[in-house]
N, C-alpha and C positions, 0 to 999 in steps of 0.2 A: 840660485834663482829666488826672488822675493815673491811672496803672495801678498797682494794688496787687499787690505780689509778696509772697506769704506766706513769712515766715521765723519760726522760733521765737524768742520774746522772750528777750533776754539783756541784762544791765546794760551790757555793752560790745558795740558793733557794730564788727567788724573788716572792713576792706575792702582788697583788693589793687588797686593802680593800676599797670598795666603798659602798654607801648606799643611799637610798632616792632619786633616780633619778626622780621619779614621771613622767615617760614618759606618753604621751597622755593627759597631763594636759591641760585644756581649756585655761588657761592664759588670761582670759577676764578682770580681775581686773586691772584698771589703763590704759589699752591699747585700742587703736582703734581696729576695727575688723581686719584690715590688719596686724597690729602689733601682735595681738593675734595669728593669723595664722602663722606669721613668727616665733614667739617665740616658738610656739608648735612644729614646724618643727626643730627649733634649738635644743630643748631638745632631740629630736630623733637623730639628727646629733651628739650630744654630746656623745651618746653611741658609735657611729661609731668612733668618735675621740678617745674616751677612749681605744677602742680595738686596734686602730692603734698605740697609745702610748705604750700600753702593748707589742705589737708585736715588736716594734723597740727598746724597753728597756730590752729585754731578760727576761721578766716576764713570769713565767710559769703558774700562777693560778690567778683567779679573784674571790674574795669573794664578793657577792652582799648581804649585810646584811639587806634585806627587802625593801619593797616599790619600787620595780623596776618600777611598773606602778602606776598611780595616782588613779585609780578607778576600780570598779569591771567590768564595761563594757569597753572593750578595742577594739579600731578600728582594722580592719583587716590589715590596712597599718602598724600600730605601731607593731602589733604582728609579721608581716612578717619581718619588718626591724630588730627587735631584734633577732629573732631566726635564720634568715638567716645569720646574721652577726656572730652569735655564730657558726653556722654550717660551715661557710666559713673559720673558724680559728681553725682547728682540733688540732693544737699543743698547744693551750691554753685551760686549764681546767676551766670551769665556775661552781662555787658553789653558787647556788641560794637559799637563805632562804627567804621565803615569809613573808611579813609584814602585818600590819592591813589594808593597802590600796589594797593589791594584791588580785586577783581573786583566790580562793582556788583551782579551777580545771583547771587552765591555762595550766598546763603540759598535763593533760589528753585530752585537746581539740586539741592538736597538732596531725597532721596526722603521723608525724615521729618525735620522740624526738632526738635531736642532741646527738651523742655518747659522746661528750665532755661536756655535761651539767649534773650536779649532783645536786640533790635536798635533802631536809630534810623533816621531818614529825613531828608529835606531840609527838614522843619519841626520845631520843638521838640517833643520827646517826653519825658514825665516818668514816672518810676516811684517809688512809695513802696517803699523796700527794707527796711523794718523793720516790726515789729508793735506798736510802742508808740504807742498812740493819743494819748498826752500829749506826745509829742515825735517828730514825723515826720522821718525822714531821706529826703530826696528827691533822686534822681538825674535830671538833665535834660540832654539832649544833642541835637546837631544835626550832620548831615553837610554840610559846606560844599561849595559848588560855585559856579561863576561866576554862576548865576542868582539865588542867594539870599544871597551873601556881603555885599551892601550893606544888606540889610534885617534881618539876624538880630538886631541889637542892639535895635532898636525893638520887636521882637515877643517879647522875653524878659521874662516876669513871674514872680517868685518870691515865695512867702509869707515874710514876715520872721520868723515864729515857728518855721519849720522849719530843720533843718540842711540847707543846700542845696549839693549837689555839681553842678557843671556840667562836661560833658566835650565837648571839641572837638579837631579835628586840623588843625594848620596852623602857619604860621610867624608869629612876632610881627612886627608891622609895622615896628618899629624896626631889625630885622636884615635886611631885604630878603627876597626870595623866591627859592627854588630848587626844582627837581624838580616844578614845576607845582603846588606846594602853595598852598592858599588862605591869605590873610592874616588874622590875628587882631589886632584893635586893642584892647589892654588898656584904654585910656582910655575906651572905649565900654562896657566891662563893669563899670566902677566904680559903686558905689552901686546895685547890682542885687540886693542881699541874697545874694550868693554867699559861701559859707564856704570852699569849696575848688574851685579851677578845675583839673580833671584834663585835662591837655593831652597831645598826642602830636605827633610829627614830628621834634623835635630829639633827636639820638641820645646826647647827654650829659645827665646830671642837671643840672637847673636849676630854681631856685625863687625866689620873691620875694613881697613884699606886693602885693596887688591894690588894696586900699583899707583903711580903718580896720577893717573887719570880716573881710575874706577874704584869701586868698593864692592864688598860682598855682604849678603845679609840672609840669615835664616829668620823668618818671622815667628817660628815656633808653631805649636799647635793652637787651634782655636780654643780648646777647652782641655784642662788637665784631667786625666783619667785616673791616675794613681798618685800615691804620696811621693813618688819620685818626680812628679810634675807640679811642684808647688809654685807659688808666685803668680804674676800676671801672665795671661795668655791672650793672644789676639792675632792681629795681622798688621801689615804695613801699607801705608798709602804713599805712593810716589807722586809728586807734583812737579811736572816739567813745564817750564815756561818756554813756549815755542818761539817767542820773540827774542828773549835775552839768552836763551839756551841754558839757563840756570835750573837746577833741579834740587828739590828738597824731599825729605821723607820723614814720615812720622809713624811711630808705633801706636796702634789703637788697641788698648785693653778691651776685651770683648767677652770674656768668659761669663757664663751664667752663674757659675759657682767657682769659688777659689778653694784650693787645697792648702792647708797649713801643716807643717811639721814643726812642733814647738818643743824645744829642749827645756827641761825642768830640772834644775839642780836639787837633788834630794839629800845632799851631804849632811844637812842639819835636821833631817827628819827621822823620827822614831816610829811613826805610825802612818797609816793611810790618811788619817785626818790631817796630819802635818803636811803630807804630800798634796792633798787637795787645796790646802791653804796656799802652798807655794804655786800651784797651778793657777789659782785665782789671781795671785799677784802677777804672775807672768803674763796672763791674758790681757792685762792692762796695757801691755806693750804692743798688742796686735789689734787689728781692726777686723776681727772675725765676726761674721754675721751668721744668723740662724740658718741661712741657706748654704753655708760652707761646710767643707769636710775637714775635720781637725784630727791630727794625731799628736798625742803627747809622748815625748820620749824622755824617760827618766835618765838623768846623767849624774855624774859625781860619784862619791864614795859614801855609801850608807853603812851604818853600823851593822855588824853581822846579825844582831838581834832585832833589827828594825823590821817592822811588819808592813808589807806592801801588798795590797789587794787590787790588782789591775781591773778585775771585773767590777769592783765597787767604784773605781775611778770612772770607768766607762759609763756605768749606770748613773753616776752623779751628774755627768755633763751631757748625757744623751739627748735630753729634751731641749738643750740650748743650741744644738747644731744639727745639721742634716745627717752627719755621720761622725762618730767618735771612735777612735782607736787609741790604745795605750800600749807602749812597748817599754820594757825595762832594759836599758843599756847601762845602768849604773853598775859600779864595781862594789865589792864587799870590803869594808874597812874592818880590820881586826887589830885590836890592841893586845898584842901578844904579851906585853908586860903584865896586864891585868890577870893573866892566867898563869903567870910564872910560879906563884905560891899556892895556886888552887889545887887542893888535894883530892878533889872530886874526879869522877870519870871524865867530866868535861875538860878539866884542866889537863889531865893526863893525855887525852886525845889531841888537844890543841898543841901541846908541847911535842908530841910524837910526830905530828904532821909537819910542824915547823922545822924540825930537825932533818926531815927527809929531803935531801938535796936533789933527788931524782924527780921530784914533783914540781911542776911549774907553779909560780906564785899565784896566778889566777886560779889554777886547779886546786891549790891548797885552800884558798878562801872559799871556793864552792863546796869542797868536801867538808870543811868545818861548818859551813852554814847548814848543810843537809844533816850532819851529825847532831848539831845542837837542836835542830827541829825534832829529830827522832827522840833525843834524850829528854826534850820538854814535852813529849807526847803529842806533837803537832804533826799535821800532814805535810809531807815533803813537797815543796814547790820546785818543779823542774823547769 
């Protein structure tokens, strides 16, 4: 059974597809207490920014494909911001599919549910979201859980003459499962008359062909929260021409701040000053702004005697970006030949470790590095 949602007829129906906003996230990783509070508020403000964008771009509907909130316990402030923003924009229809992070009874906890907020349940629910009787645009969705995940494919029936959008939240089966997300098997959604499969859960933009008729898309999250969420983040706008029945989509970058993980080869470096020069050179290849979060990852093979001070690197660049981190993933390069005739304790130790076949090569290098630091009277860097 279809639920009809009244919207004024336009030749083009424009729909925003977003997911994984994770509002009310603590944001404590990598940030100071003050920054964490600021970033938490920025995520909330992003929802307001999104609705403002939708309002100014003539978009009629917003699909939230799961994980609107970050955790089961939601602050009153966050809940009020979200639902008051929805209520204040009655001309925009919001379709909210809950994800694995969302509180299951969030809607029931509201004193008054906004009239322009539409939800889904653990069985397929469909909405006609346009007013063109000659060409229906139908949004169908289901909230996945352990009890229904095996049966959802056999119970999905869509009319071939409609433009069919299906929304779900979960991990594609070919990529494995994390964060207790349910699995979505794309092969079982083929030949179901789906035009656009609006997914949520993956935090990077991802799309592809579903079958000869349709495609699938993860819009990613609105804003990266950690250094595993680098690159552009935003949402997707679907533009459906109700006269020609042609549809296009566009990814809209929208994040207030971007996160960068920048590899820096330190193979030719003997000191922290050398590394900083290499970082400066590498930064010319990136468009990092002072509002962004940047992590430098040292790579390559540095000489065992090379001096690397990560805290100094962070301090050097801290004022240029919102947040700076440095991580040493470089390997240790040891010229064993240079120690072959060394009669000192250093040479004897290096030769002894080299000859021990029970020790892995990476462990040998680390042991030699630590030993040389001790013999030079330096503090061991672990």
